[in-house]
GUKE-267262 format. One record per atom (N, C-alpha, C): residue number from 1; x, y, z. Coordinates in Angstrom, 2 decimals, padded with zeros to 5 digits. Atoms other than C-alpha are relative to their C-alpha. Layout:
N
REC     k         u         v         w
REC   NUM         X         Y         Z
...
***
This chain:
99
REC     k         u         v         w
REC     1   -001.20    000.43   -000.73
REC     1    005.45   -002.93   -009.46
REC     1    000.05    000.58    001.41
REC     2   -000.02   -000.58   -001.34
REC     2    004.57   -000.91   -006.37
REC     2   -001.40    000.40    000.44
REC     3    001.27   -000.49   -000.52
REC     3    001.78    000.31   -004.17
REC     3   -000.37    001.32   -000.67
REC     4    000.28   -001.24    000.72
REC     4    002.12    003.70   -005.86
REC     4   -000.61   -000.29   -001.37
REC     5    000.55    000.37    001.31
REC     5    001.53    002.08   -009.28
REC     5   -001.45   -000.43    000.14
REC     6    001.37    000.47   -000.23
REC     6   -001.55    000.37   -007.90
REC     6   -000.92    001.17    000.32
REC     7    000.81   -001.17   -000.36
REC     7   -002.81    003.66   -006.44
REC     7   -000.34    000.83   -001.23
REC     8    000.26   -000.74    001.24
REC     8   -002.43    005.46   -009.78
REC     8   -001.04   -000.75   -000.86
REC     9    000.90    000.78    000.84
REC     9   -004.17    002.62   -011.65
REC     9   -001.41   -000.05    000.58
REC    10    001.32    000.07   -000.64
REC    10   -007.01    002.22   -009.14
REC    10   -000.66    001.37   -000.01
REC    11    000.56   -001.35    000.02
REC    11   -007.46    005.99   -008.95
REC    11   -000.61    000.35   -001.34
REC    12    000.52   -000.29    001.35
REC    12   -007.86    006.35   -012.69
REC    12   -001.23   -000.86   -000.32
REC    13    001.13    000.91    000.23
REC    13   -010.14    003.31   -012.87
REC    13   -001.22    000.48    000.77
REC    14    001.11   -000.45   -000.85
REC    14   -012.30    004.55   -009.98
REC    14   -000.61    001.30   -000.54
REC    15    000.47   -001.27    000.54
REC    15   -012.53    007.99   -011.55
REC    15   -000.87   -000.23   -001.24
REC    16    000.77    000.26    001.22
REC    16   -013.71    006.62   -014.91
REC    16   -001.34   -000.67    000.30
REC    17    001.25    000.68   -000.39
REC    17   -016.35    004.54   -013.11
REC    17   -000.88    000.85    000.90
REC    18    000.78   -000.87   -000.86
REC    18   -017.51    007.41   -010.93
REC    18   -000.08   -000.44    001.45
REC    19    000.00    000.47   -001.39
REC    19   -016.62    005.69   -007.66
REC    19    000.28    001.16    000.95
REC    20   -000.22   -001.01   -001.04
REC    20   -016.74    007.81   -004.53
REC    20    000.77   -000.56    001.18
REC    21   -000.66    000.65   -001.13
REC    21   -015.15    005.27   -002.19
REC    21    000.70   -001.26   -000.48
REC    22   -000.77    001.18    000.33
REC    22   -012.47    002.60   -002.48
REC    22    000.48   -000.63    001.31
REC    23   -000.52    000.72   -001.16
REC    23   -011.59   -000.06    000.09
REC    23    001.14   -000.89   -000.50
REC    24   -001.19    000.78    000.35
REC    24   -008.08   -001.50   -000.20
REC    24    000.06   -001.19    000.95
REC    25   -000.17    001.19   -000.83
REC    25   -007.73   -005.07    001.05
REC    25    001.42   -000.51   -000.24
REC    26   -001.39    000.42    000.09
REC    26   -004.16   -006.08    001.81
REC    26    000.39   -000.70    001.30
REC    27   -000.46    000.63   -001.23
REC    27   -002.09   -007.95    004.41
REC    27   -000.05    001.00    001.15
REC    28    000.07   -000.87   -001.18
REC    28   -002.46   -006.58    007.94
REC    28    001.21    000.91    000.13
REC    29   -001.22   -000.77   -000.19
REC    29    001.17   -005.44    008.06
REC    29    000.15    001.13   -001.03
REC    30   -000.17   -000.93    001.12
REC    30    000.77   -003.46    004.82
REC    30   -001.07    001.10   -000.02
REC    31    001.14   -000.92    000.10
REC    31   -002.44   -001.51    005.56
REC    31    000.39    001.46    000.20
REC    32   -000.34   -001.39   -000.29
REC    32   -000.85    001.64    007.00
REC    32    000.69    000.66   -001.20
REC    33   -000.72   -000.57    001.15
REC    33    001.54    002.19    004.07
REC    33   -000.89    000.05   -001.24
REC    34    000.90    000.00    001.15
REC    34   -001.05    001.20    001.46
REC    34   -001.00    001.15    000.08
REC    35    000.95   -001.10   -000.17
REC    35   -003.58    003.64    002.87
REC    35    000.68    001.34   -000.22
REC    36   -000.75   -001.24    000.18
REC    36   -000.95    006.37    003.01
REC    36    000.27    000.25   -001.49
REC    37   -000.33   -000.15    001.42
REC    37    000.12    005.74   -000.61
REC    37   -001.24    000.36   -000.83
REC    38    001.21   -000.27    000.76
REC    38   -003.42    005.68   -001.97
REC    38   -000.51    001.41    000.29
REC    39    000.46   -001.33   -000.38
REC    39   -004.40    008.81   -000.05
REC    39    000.88    001.07   -000.65
REC    40   -000.93   -000.96    000.58
REC    40   -001.28    010.62   -001.26
REC    40   -000.19    000.13   -001.51
REC    41    000.15   -000.02    001.46
REC    41   -001.74    009.65   -004.91
REC    41   -001.36    000.55   -000.41
REC    42    001.33   -000.53    000.33
REC    42   -005.48    010.34   -004.94
REC    42   -000.02    001.51    000.19
REC    43   -000.09   -001.44   -000.22
REC    43   -004.73    013.79   -003.53
REC    43    000.78    000.65   -001.14
REC    44   -000.82   -000.53    001.10
REC    44   -002.01    014.37   -006.15
REC    44   -000.80    000.06   -001.30
REC    45    000.82    000.05    001.20
REC    45   -004.47    013.36   -008.88
REC    45   -001.29    000.83    000.14
REC    46    001.18   -000.82   -000.32
REC    46   -007.08    015.63   -007.25
REC    46   -001.30   -000.79   -000.13
REC    47    001.19    000.85    000.01
REC    47   -009.53    012.75   -006.91
REC    47   -000.73    000.15    001.33
REC    48    000.80   -000.08   -001.22
REC    48   -012.33    013.16   -004.44
REC    48   -000.63   -001.36    000.25
REC    49    000.42    001.37   -000.26
REC    49   -012.52    009.47   -003.64
REC    49    000.50   -000.37    001.39
REC    50   -000.36    000.42   -001.35
REC    50   -012.57    008.27   -000.05
REC    50    000.71   -001.35   -000.06
REC    51   -000.78    001.23    000.00
REC    51   -010.04    005.55    000.70
REC    51    000.02   -000.59    001.41
REC    52   -000.14    000.74   -001.25
REC    52   -010.12    002.92    003.45
REC    52    000.89   -001.20   -000.26
REC    53   -000.80    001.21    000.13
REC    53   -007.81    000.00    004.11
REC    53   -000.50   -001.04    000.99
REC    54    000.45    001.10   -000.82
REC    54   -008.82   -003.38    005.47
REC    54    001.08   -001.08   -000.03
REC    55   -001.03    001.02   -000.10
REC    55   -006.27   -005.88    006.70
REC    55   -000.57   -001.40   -000.13
REC    56    000.38    001.40    000.18
REC    56   -006.54   -009.51    005.63
REC    56    000.99   -000.89    000.75
REC    57   -000.86    000.95   -000.70
REC    57   -005.17   -012.46    007.54
REC    57    001.05   -000.57   -000.94
REC    58   -001.09    000.64    000.73
REC    58   -001.90   -014.00    006.45
REC    58    000.09   -001.43    000.52
REC    59   -000.02    001.40   -000.42
REC    59   -001.69   -017.80    006.53
REC    59    001.33   -000.43    000.59
REC    60   -001.33    000.39   -000.46
REC    60    002.03   -017.84    007.37
REC    60    000.33    000.61    001.35
REC    61   -000.32   -000.67   -001.26
REC    61    002.29   -015.30    010.22
REC    61   -001.09    001.01    000.33
REC    62    000.96   -001.01   -000.46
REC    62    000.24   -012.86    012.27
REC    62    000.77    001.17    000.58
REC    63   -000.68   -001.14   -000.62
REC    63    000.97   -009.51    013.87
REC    63    000.55   -000.36    001.38
REC    64   -000.51    000.44   -001.29
REC    64    001.63   -011.44    017.08
REC    64    001.20   -000.93   -000.10
REC    65   -001.11    000.95    000.10
REC    65    004.15   -013.96    015.72
REC    65    000.89    000.19   -001.23
REC    66   -000.74   -000.24    001.24
REC    66    005.68   -012.37    012.59
REC    66    001.50   -000.22    000.15
REC    67   -001.45    000.09   -000.24
REC    67    009.16   -012.37    014.15
REC    67    000.48   -001.44    000.15
REC    68   -000.39    001.40   -000.15
REC    68    009.12   -016.18    014.44
REC    68    000.14   -000.72   -001.34
REC    69   -000.12    000.62    001.32
REC    69    009.10   -016.83    010.68
REC    69    000.86    000.87   -000.91
REC    70   -000.81   -000.75    000.96
REC    70    011.45   -015.85    007.89
REC    70   -000.89    000.90   -000.86
REC    71    000.92   -000.80    000.82
REC    71    008.51   -014.66    005.79
REC    71   -000.49    001.22    000.78
REC    72    000.43   -001.11   -000.83
REC    72    007.32   -012.49    008.67
REC    72    001.07    001.06    000.14
REC    73   -001.11   -000.95   -000.09
REC    73    010.73   -010.91    009.13
REC    73    000.20    000.74   -001.32
REC    74   -000.18   -000.63    001.31
REC    74    011.02   -010.27    005.38
REC    74   -001.12    000.97   -000.32
REC    75    001.13   -000.90    000.25
REC    75    007.62   -008.59    005.40
REC    75    000.03    001.21    000.92
REC    76    000.14   -001.07   -000.98
REC    76    007.66   -006.54    008.59
REC    76    001.18    000.97    000.04
REC    77   -001.16   -000.89   -000.14
REC    77    011.21   -005.18    008.70
REC    77    000.08    001.05   -001.11
REC    78   -000.05   -001.03    001.06
REC    78    011.24   -003.48    005.27
REC    78   -001.22    000.94    000.01
REC    79    001.21   -000.81    000.03
REC    79    007.71   -002.17    005.84
REC    79    000.19    001.36    000.66
REC    80   -000.27   -001.27   -000.68
REC    80    008.86    000.49    008.29
REC    80    000.86    000.93   -000.83
REC    81   -000.88   -000.79    000.86
REC    81    011.59    001.65    005.94
REC    81   -000.78    000.53   -001.20
REC    82    000.81   -000.43    001.14
REC    82    009.18    001.76    003.00
REC    82   -000.97    001.10    000.41
REC    83    000.95   -001.02   -000.46
REC    83    006.67    003.76    005.04
REC    83    000.68    001.36    000.09
REC    84   -000.75   -001.26   -000.09
REC    84    009.30    006.41    005.74
REC    84    000.30    000.53   -001.40
REC    85   -000.29   -000.43    001.37
REC    85    010.36    006.51    002.07
REC    85   -001.22    000.56   -000.70
REC    86    001.23   -000.45    000.65
REC    86    006.75    006.96    000.99
REC    86   -000.36    001.43    000.37
REC    87    000.24   -001.39   -000.36
REC    87    006.69    010.29    002.81
REC    87    000.77    000.95   -000.92
REC    88   -000.83   -000.83    000.88
REC    88    009.33    011.57    000.37
REC    88   -000.24   -000.28   -001.48
REC    89    000.19    000.43    001.38
REC    89    008.21    009.78   -002.80
REC    89   -001.48    000.01   -000.36
REC    90    001.36    000.26    000.46
REC    90    005.11    009.48   -004.92
REC    90    000.01   -000.83   -001.28
REC    91   -000.17    000.89    001.14
REC    91    006.41    007.07   -007.54
REC    91    001.04   -001.05    000.35
REC    92   -000.99    001.07   -000.21
REC    92    008.64    004.01   -007.87
REC    92    001.41    000.53    000.07
REC    93   -001.45   -000.24    000.10
REC    93    012.34    004.03   -007.26
REC    93    000.45   -000.77   -001.24
REC    94   -000.24    000.67    001.27
REC    94    013.23    003.28   -010.88
REC    94    001.33   -000.73   -000.08
REC    95   -001.30    000.71    000.05
REC    95    016.79    002.19   -010.16
REC    95   -000.01   -001.25    000.85
REC    96    000.11    001.23   -000.78
REC    96    015.58   -000.58   -007.84
REC    96   -000.99   -000.91   -000.72
REC    97    000.83    000.92    000.76
REC    97    014.22   -003.54   -009.77
REC    97   -000.64   -001.04    000.93
REC    98    000.61    001.07   -000.78
REC    98    011.67   -005.95   -008.25
REC    98    000.60   -001.34   -000.38
REC    99   -000.56    001.31    000.35
REC    99    012.87   -009.54   -008.02
REC    99   -001.04   -000.99   -000.34
***
């Protein structure tokens, strides 16, 4: 349900497979927070797995025109808030349900 959940799952999976490096592929706007979350969780789990993030193109908007579409606004605006929250959290906000 969250990037943190994905980080925990990927970390455990990578550890059981003996991976030394993981590349996260996500939307361009999400790479900074995803990389931060994975790095934070891998550190918490004491995993010595290098993490990189690679941004993928979005067919609806780009980093140059995100503010011209409703989908872009819905993606970019909460991203900054989530990034700040991720500095204080390392798990889901259980009282907030995904829609």
